[in-house]
C-alpha positions in Angstrom: -105.6 -106.6 -25.8 -106.4 -106.1 -22.1 -103.3 -105.4 -19.7 -103.3 -108.0 -17.0 -100.9 -105.8 -14.5 -103.2 -103.3 -13.5 -106.9 -103.8 -12.9 -109.5 -101.8 -15.2 -110.8 -99.0 -12.9 -113.8 -97.5 -13.3 -113.6 -93.7 -12.7 -115.5 -93.9 -9.4 -113.2 -97.0 -8.2 -110.1 -94.7 -8.3 -108.3 -93.6 -5.3 -109.2 -90.2 -5.2 -105.8 -87.7 -4.3 -105.9 -85.3 -1.2 -105.7 -82.1 -2.7 -106.2 -79.0 -0.9 -106.8 -81.3 2.5 -105.9 -79.5 6.1 -104.3 -81.4 8.7 -106.5 -81.5 11.8 -103.8 -79.7 13.7 -104.0 -76.8 10.9 -107.9 -76.6 11.4 -107.5 -76.6 14.7 -104.8 -73.6 14.8 -107.6 -71.7 12.1 -110.2 -72.0 14.2 -108.3 -70.2 17.1 -106.9 -67.4 14.6 -110.5 -67.1 14.0 -111.6 -66.9 17.7 -108.6 -64.6 18.2 -110.2 -62.2 15.3 -113.5 -62.4 16.8 -112.4 -61.5 20.3 -110.7 -58.3 19.0 -113.2 -57.4 17.0 -116.1 -57.6 19.8 -114.0 -55.9 22.6 -112.6 -53.6 20.6 -114.9 -51.1 21.5 -115.1 -51.4 24.6 -111.0 -51.0 25.0 -109.9 -48.3 27.0 -107.6 -45.7 24.4 -104.5 -47.3 25.5 -104.4 -50.8 26.7 -101.3 -52.6 28.7 -100.2 -54.9 25.6 -96.8 -55.1 27.3 -97.5 -55.7 30.8 -94.4 -57.9 31.1 -92.5 -54.5 30.6 -91.1 -53.0 33.9 -91.8 -49.1 33.0 -95.1 -48.3 33.2 -94.9 -46.0 30.1 -93.5 -48.7 28.1 -96.4 -50.8 28.7 -99.2 -48.8 27.3 -99.9 -49.0 23.4 -102.6 -47.6 21.2 -105.8 -50.0 21.4 -105.2 -50.6 17.5 -102.3 -53.0 18.8 -105.1 -55.4 20.4 -104.8 -57.0 16.5 -101.5 -57.5 16.7 -102.1 -60.9 18.1 -104.3 -62.2 15.9 -102.5 -60.8 12.9 -99.4 -62.8 14.1 -101.6 -65.9 14.6 -102.7 -65.6 11.1 -99.2 -65.2 9.7 -97.7 -68.0 11.7 -100.6 -70.3 10.6 -99.8 -69.1 6.8 -95.9 -69.4 7.1 -96.7 -72.9 8.5 -99.0 -74.2 6.1 -96.5 -73.0 3.3 -93.6 -74.7 4.5 -95.9 -78.2 5.3 -96.6 -77.9 1.7 -93.1 -76.6 0.3 -91.6 -79.2 2.2 -93.8 -82.4 1.9 -90.9 -84.7 0.9 -89.7 -84.8 4.5 -90.4 -87.2 7.0 -94.2 -87.7 8.4 -93.5 -87.1 11.7 -91.1 -83.7 11.5 -94.2 -82.4 9.2 -96.6 -83.5 12.5 -94.2 -81.9 14.5 -94.4 -78.4 12.5 -98.1 -78.8 12.4 -98.4 -79.4 15.8 -96.3 -76.6 16.7 -98.5 -74.2 15.0 -101.4 -75.5 17.6 -99.3 -74.7 20.8 -98.1 -71.3 19.6 -101.9 -70.8 18.6 -103.0 -71.5 22.2 -100.2 -69.5 23.8 -101.1 -66.7 21.5 -104.8 -67.5 22.5 -103.6 -67.3 26.5 -102.1 -63.9 26.0 -104.8 -62.3 24.9 -107.3 -63.7 26.8 -105.3 -62.1 29.8 -104.8 -59.1 28.6 -108.6 -58.9 28.1 -109.0 -59.9 31.6 -106.4 -57.1 33.0 -108.2 -54.5 30.8 -112.0 -55.4 31.8 
């Protein structure tokens, strides 16, 4: 006896679940993170032994750090991405607007980190 309430769907016509798909804001922010890592790796050999990473400090001796600290900003970017993606997955029952705000705030934070990195590289080079 056929079920009249539910139509008989073939496997090809069943709606697919969205598994593992990232929202467009997260794709943008991951692209910016990859760009930050690439910029740091490309310009690392050309950097001076000390760089003005904390150039907003008033005392000059607190502005300069070892050139390895250029990787601090890409690592911050990567950790922000991971934390926001984990939050997105853990809190998927929240309102869609809240989740979109979290996603787009990730993009804004990534853009700020990219601008800071670009400014530091411009100051150095």
